[in-house]
C-alpha positions in Angstrom: 27.0 5.4 -0.7 28.9 2.5 0.7 26.5 -0.4 1.2 26.4 -2.3 4.5 24.8 -5.4 5.7 22.1 -5.8 8.4 23.9 -4.7 11.6 24.0 -2.3 14.4 23.6 0.7 12.1 21.4 -0.7 9.4 18.7 -2.6 11.3 17.6 0.3 13.5 17.3 2.5 10.4 15.2 -0.1 8.6 12.9 -0.3 11.6 12.6 3.5 11.6 11.6 3.4 8.0 9.1 0.7 8.8 7.6 3.0 11.4 7.2 5.7 8.7 5.5 3.1 6.5 3.2 2.1 9.4 2.2 5.7 10.0 1.2 6.5 6.4 -0.3 3.1 6.1 -2.4 3.8 9.2 -3.5 7.2 7.8 -4.4 5.6 4.5 -6.5 2.7 5.9 -7.7 3.7 9.4 -10.7 5.4 7.7 -11.9 2.0 6.7 -12.3 1.1 10.4 -13.7 4.5 11.4 -16.3 4.9 8.7 -19.3 4.2 10.9 -18.4 6.9 13.5 -17.4 9.4 10.8 -20.6 8.8 8.9 -22.7 9.7 11.9 -20.6 12.7 12.8 -20.4 14.1 9.2 -24.0 13.1 8.3 -23.0 11.0 5.3 -23.7 7.4 4.2 -21.1 4.7 4.5 -21.0 4.3 0.7 -20.5 8.0 0.3 -17.6 8.1 2.8 -15.9 5.3 1.0 -14.7 8.0 -1.4 -12.4 9.3 1.4 -10.3 6.2 0.8 -10.3 7.1 -2.9 -9.3 10.7 -2.3 -6.2 9.7 -0.3 -5.3 7.1 -3.0 -5.8 9.5 -5.9 -3.7 12.2 -4.2 -1.0 9.7 -3.5 -1.0 8.6 -7.1 -0.7 12.1 -8.4 2.0 13.0 -5.8 4.1 10.0 -6.7 4.2 11.2 -10.3 4.8 14.9 -9.9 6.8 14.6 -6.6 10.1 13.4 -8.0 10.6 16.6 -10.0 11.0 18.2 -6.7 12.3 15.4 -4.4 15.0 14.0 -6.6 17.1 17.1 -6.3 17.0 16.9 -2.5 18.3 14.6 0.1 16.0 11.6 0.7 16.0 12.5 4.5 14.7 16.0 3.7 12.0 14.5 1.5 11.0 12.1 4.3 10.8 14.9 6.9 8.7 17.1 4.6 6.3 14.2 4.0 6.0 13.5 7.7 5.3 17.1 8.5 2.7 17.2 5.7 1.1 14.1 7.2 0.9 16.0 10.6 -0.9 18.8 8.9 -3.3 16.5 7.1 -4.1 14.5 10.3 -4.8 17.7 12.2 -7.1 19.0 9.4 -9.0 15.8 9.4 -9.4 15.8 13.2 -10.9 19.3 12.9 -13.0 18.6 9.8 -16.6 20.1 10.2 -17.9 18.7 6.9 -17.2 16.0 4.3 -15.7 18.5 2.0 -13.2 19.6 4.6 -12.4 15.9 5.4 -11.8 15.3 1.7 -9.3 18.2 1.5 -7.5 16.8 4.6 -7.3 13.4 2.9 -5.7 15.0 -0.2 -3.1 16.7 2.1 -2.4 13.3 3.7 -2.2 11.5 0.3 0.2 14.0 -1.2 2.4 13.9 1.9 2.4 10.1 1.9 3.5 10.1 -1.7 6.8 11.6 -0.5 7.1 9.0 2.3 6.4 5.7 0.6 8.9 5.7 -2.3 11.5 7.4 -0.2 11.5 4.6 2.4 12.0 2.1 -0.3 14.9 4.1 -1.8 16.5 4.1 1.7 16.0 0.4 2.1 17.6 -0.4 -1.2 20.5 1.9 -0.5 21.1 0.5 3.0 20.9 -3.2 2.2 23.3 -5.3 0.0 21.8 -6.7 -3.2 21.4 -10.2 -1.8 19.3 -8.9 1.1 17.1 -6.4 -0.8 14.1 -8.6 -0.7 14.2 -8.9 3.1 15.1 -5.3 3.6 12.1 -4.1 1.5 9.9 -6.8 3.2 10.9 -5.4 6.6 10.2 -1.8 5.6 7.0 -2.6 3.8 6.1 -4.7 6.9 5.3 -1.4 8.6 2.3 -1.1 6.3 1.4 -4.7 7.2 1.6 -3.9 10.9 -0.8 -1.0 10.2 -3.2 -3.5 8.7 -2.6 -6.2 11.4 -2.7 -3.9 14.4 -3.6 -0.5 13.2 -7.1 -1.2 11.8 -8.3 -3.4 14.7 -6.7 -0.8 17.1 -8.5 2.0 15.3 -11.8 0.1 15.5 -11.2 -0.6 19.2 -10.3 3.0 20.0 -13.3 4.3 18.1 -15.5 2.6 20.6 -13.8 4.5 23.4 -12.7 7.9 22.1 -14.0 10.1 19.3 -12.5 9.4 15.9 -11.1 13.0 15.8 -8.9 12.2 18.8 -7.4 9.3 16.9 -6.3 11.5 14.1 -5.0 14.0 16.6 -2.8 11.2 18.0 -1.6 10.5 14.4 -0.5 14.1 14.0 1.5 13.9 17.2 3.1 10.6 16.2 4.0 12.1 12.7 5.7 15.0 14.4 7.8 12.8 16.7 8.8 10.5 13.8 9.9 13.5 11.7 12.3 14.5 14.6 13.6 10.9 14.8 14.3 10.8 11.0 16.3 14.0 11.4 18.4 12.5 14.2 19.0 8.9 12.9 18.8 8.7 9.2 21.9 9.6 7.0 21.6 12.7 4.9 24.1 11.7 2.3 22.4 9.3 -0.1 23.1 9.4 -3.8 20.5 11.6 -5.6 19.9 12.5 -9.2 18.9 16.0 -10.2 15.3 17.0 -10.4 15.9 18.7 -13.8 15.5 15.4 -15.7 13.0 13.7 -13.4 10.0 13.9 -15.7 12.0 12.7 -18.7 13.4 9.8 -16.6 9.8 8.9 -15.6 8.6 8.9 -19.1 11.5 6.8 -20.3 11.1 4.4 -17.4 7.4 4.0 -17.9 7.8 3.3 -21.6 10.1 0.4 -21.0 7.8 -2.5 -21.8 8.9 -4.6 -18.8 8.3 -1.7 -16.4 5.1 -0.5 -18.1 3.3 -3.8 -17.9 4.5 -4.3 -14.3 2.9 -1.0 -13.4 -0.3 -2.1 -15.2 -0.2 -5.2 -13.1 0.1 -3.2 -9.9 -2.8 -1.0 -11.0 -5.0 -4.1 -11.6 -4.0 -5.9 -8.4 -4.7 -2.9 -6.2 -8.0 -2.1 -7.9 -9.0 -5.7 -7.3 -7.8 -5.6 -3.7 -9.6 -2.4 -2.7 -12.8 -3.2 -4.5 -13.3 -5.7 -1.7 -11.2 -4.3 1.1 -12.8 -0.8 1.2 -16.2 -2.3 2.3 -14.7 -5.3 4.2 -16.9 -4.7 7.2 -20.1 -4.7 5.1 -18.9 -7.8 3.2 -18.3 -9.7 6.4 -21.6 -8.8 8.1 -24.1 -8.4 5.2 -22.8 -10.7 2.5 -21.0 -13.5 4.6 -23.4 -13.3 7.5 -20.8 -12.8 10.3 -21.8 -11.0 13.4 -21.0 -7.3 13.7 -18.7 -8.1 16.6 -16.5 -10.1 14.2 -15.5 -7.2 12.1 -12.4 -6.4 14.2 -11.4 -10.1 14.0 -11.8 -10.0 10.2 -9.5 -7.0 10.0 -7.0 -8.8 12.2 -7.2 -12.0 10.3 -6.7 -10.2 7.0 -3.8 -8.2 8.4 -2.0 -11.1 10.1 -2.2 -13.3 7.0 -1.1 -10.3 4.9 1.9 -9.7 7.2 2.9 -13.4 6.9 2.5 -13.2 3.1 4.7 -10.1 2.9 7.5 -11.6 5.0 7.3 -14.9 3.2 7.5 -13.2 -0.2 10.7 -11.3 0.9 12.3 -14.5 1.9 11.2 -16.4 -1.2 12.5 -13.6 -3.5 16.0 -14.0 -2.0 15.8 -17.8 -2.2 13.9 -18.6 -5.4 14.2 -15.4 -7.5 11.7 -12.6 -8.1 10.2 -14.0 -11.4 9.1 -17.2 -9.7 7.5 -15.4 -6.7 5.7 -13.0 -9.0 4.1 -16.0 -10.8 3.1 -17.5 -7.5 1.5 -14.3 -6.5 -0.7 -14.3 -9.5 -1.9 -17.8 -9.0 -2.6 -17.3 -5.3 -4.6 -14.1 -5.8 -6.8 -15.6 -8.5 -7.5 -18.6 -6.3 -8.4 -16.4 -3.3 -10.9 -14.2 -5.2 -12.4 -17.3 -6.7 -13.0 -18.6 -3.2 -14.6 -15.3 -2.0 -16.8 -15.2 -5.1 -18.2 -18.7 -4.5 -19.0 -18.1 -0.8 -22.0 -16.4 0.8 -23.9 -16.3 4.1 -25.1 -19.9 3.5 -21.5 -21.2 3.4 -19.8 -22.8 6.3 -18.3 -20.3 8.6 -14.9 -22.1 8.6 -14.7 -21.8 4.9 -15.4 -18.1 5.0 -12.5 -17.6 7.5 -10.2 -19.7 5.5 -11.0 -17.6 2.4 -10.4 -14.4 4.2 -7.0 -15.6 5.5 -6.0 -16.8 2.0 -7.1 -13.5 0.5 -5.0 -11.5 2.9 -1.9 -13.7 2.3 -2.2 -13.6 -1.5 -3.2 -10.0 -2.1 -0.4 -8.5 0.1 2.5 -10.8 -0.8 2.8 -9.1 -4.3 4.2 -5.8 -3.0 7.8 -7.0 -2.1 8.6 -9.0 -5.3 7.1 -6.1 -7.4 9.4 -3.6 -5.8 12.5 -5.8 -6.2 11.6 -6.5 -9.8 11.4 -2.8 -10.6 14.5 -1.9 -8.7 16.5 -4.4 -10.7 15.4 -3.3 -14.2 18.3 -1.9 -16.3 18.8 1.8 -17.1 17.1 4.2 -17.6 14.8 3.0 -14.8 16.5 4.5 -11.8 15.3 2.7 -8.7 13.7 5.8 -7.2 11.8 6.6 -10.5 10.5 3.1 -10.9 9.4 2.8 -7.3 7.7 6.2 -7.5 5.8 5.1 -10.6 4.9 1.8 -8.8 3.6 3.7 -5.8 1.5 5.9 -8.2 0.1 2.9 -10.0 -0.7 1.2 -6.7 -2.5 4.1 -5.2 -4.3 4.8 -8.4 -5.5 1.3 -8.1 -6.6 1.9 -4.6 -8.6 5.0 -5.7 -10.2 3.1 -8.6 -11.0 0.1 -6.3 -12.5 2.1 -3.5 -14.5 4.1 -6.0 -15.6 0.9 -7.8 -16.6 -0.6 -4.4 -19.1 2.2 -3.8 -20.6 2.0 -7.3 -20.8 -1.8 -7.5 -22.2 -2.2 -3.9 -25.0 0.3 -4.8 -25.7 -0.9 -8.3 -25.1 -4.7 -8.2 -24.8 -5.6 -4.6 -22.0 -6.6 -2.3 -21.9 -10.1 -3.8 -20.6 -8.7 -7.1 -17.4 -7.3 -5.6 -15.4 -10.5 -5.4 -16.3 -11.4 -9.0 -15.1 -8.0 -10.2 -11.8 -8.5 -8.3 -11.5 -12.0 -9.8 -11.7 -10.7 -13.4 -9.1 -8.0 -12.7 -6.8 -10.6 -11.1 -7.0 -12.9 -14.1 -6.1 -9.9 -16.4 -3.2 -9.1 -14.1 -1.7 -12.5 -14.6 -1.5 -11.7 -18.4 0.1 -8.3 -17.9 2.6 -9.8 -15.4 3.6 -12.5 -17.8 4.1 -9.9 -20.6 6.3 -7.9 -18.2 8.4 -10.9 -17.3 8.7 -11.9 -21.0 10.1 -8.4 -21.8 12.4 -8.5 -18.8 14.0 -11.7 -20.1 15.4 -9.7 -23.0 17.7 -8.2 -20.3 18.8 -11.3 -18.4 20.7 -9.3 -15.9 17.6 -7.5 -14.7 15.7 -10.4 -13.2 17.1 -13.3 -11.2 15.3 -16.6 -11.9 
């Protein structure tokens, strides 16, 4: 496919892809803001319902691994439409869920469908943008997820006080259906696609490349660390840090805004300074942010708590864009779509592990132990990231310093 710069045709398409990212990002994370209402309606504890985040994430991770064997022989537009229609079905099933088991099944449907959406939007962004603008293109598309965090979670929290949480997922189903129609009308069908026959072999060869393999391990560790704290962010804010209950929506907004800024800044920095440098900055920043959270408590100054939350959001989210650019630029046999699918699988496996760990740690060790757990994983992720970059230097064309 002929590549074009940002312009009249490309920019609206990137924004449409960002909308798809927003929608599946909202589906993934809105449960965090709706846990209280869901717990009352489904007669389950908050810690027990935290597994609904893990179910979505685990389904996404599995779907991102097995999905390419089907999706890579089909046009990316078709894959994206199927994913959006599946998201519609999952949202409707969750809206109608009479029990926790039914809700868990609906989350699996949503997660498997989202696994078709996430990597495909990244493939579109890379195909539509010239090489020198890939960082900004991916940052713009992934910015849809950031908007879901910035506006989606506070909006979900606000709506839950006014309408039943079931209606919220009903609206998500309607939005998914409308977006599927928009994709059919406005995105190009003819993008280069490799056959599905060799998809699993390509994934294995790609994952076994040391630079890619350690990058995937880094993503797994970072996302586990992030969701160990983020899944119970409301309880952390109120119980551990002593903020008023009314501040939970503001905490979600602060985290989301800082994450959005971090994501956009990372895209710009990748294009300006090179992906390797930005990946190193991400590691340092995320360790510093978790160290700050681990040292604070309800006895700390309120201003310091808010600063720590802002730094945490900025640092933990800025990793996504340079990670995707790094993987997309690795040499053969790591086809961009394969590497990005594996990265999505590793990221959502980390979300599943992190949300599951949050429930276990909160019950067994207390909320105060969550930040320390995340700090340890983040320190380990710096090691795996450096190993990945060391291997990538054996192929100098792969990574721009």
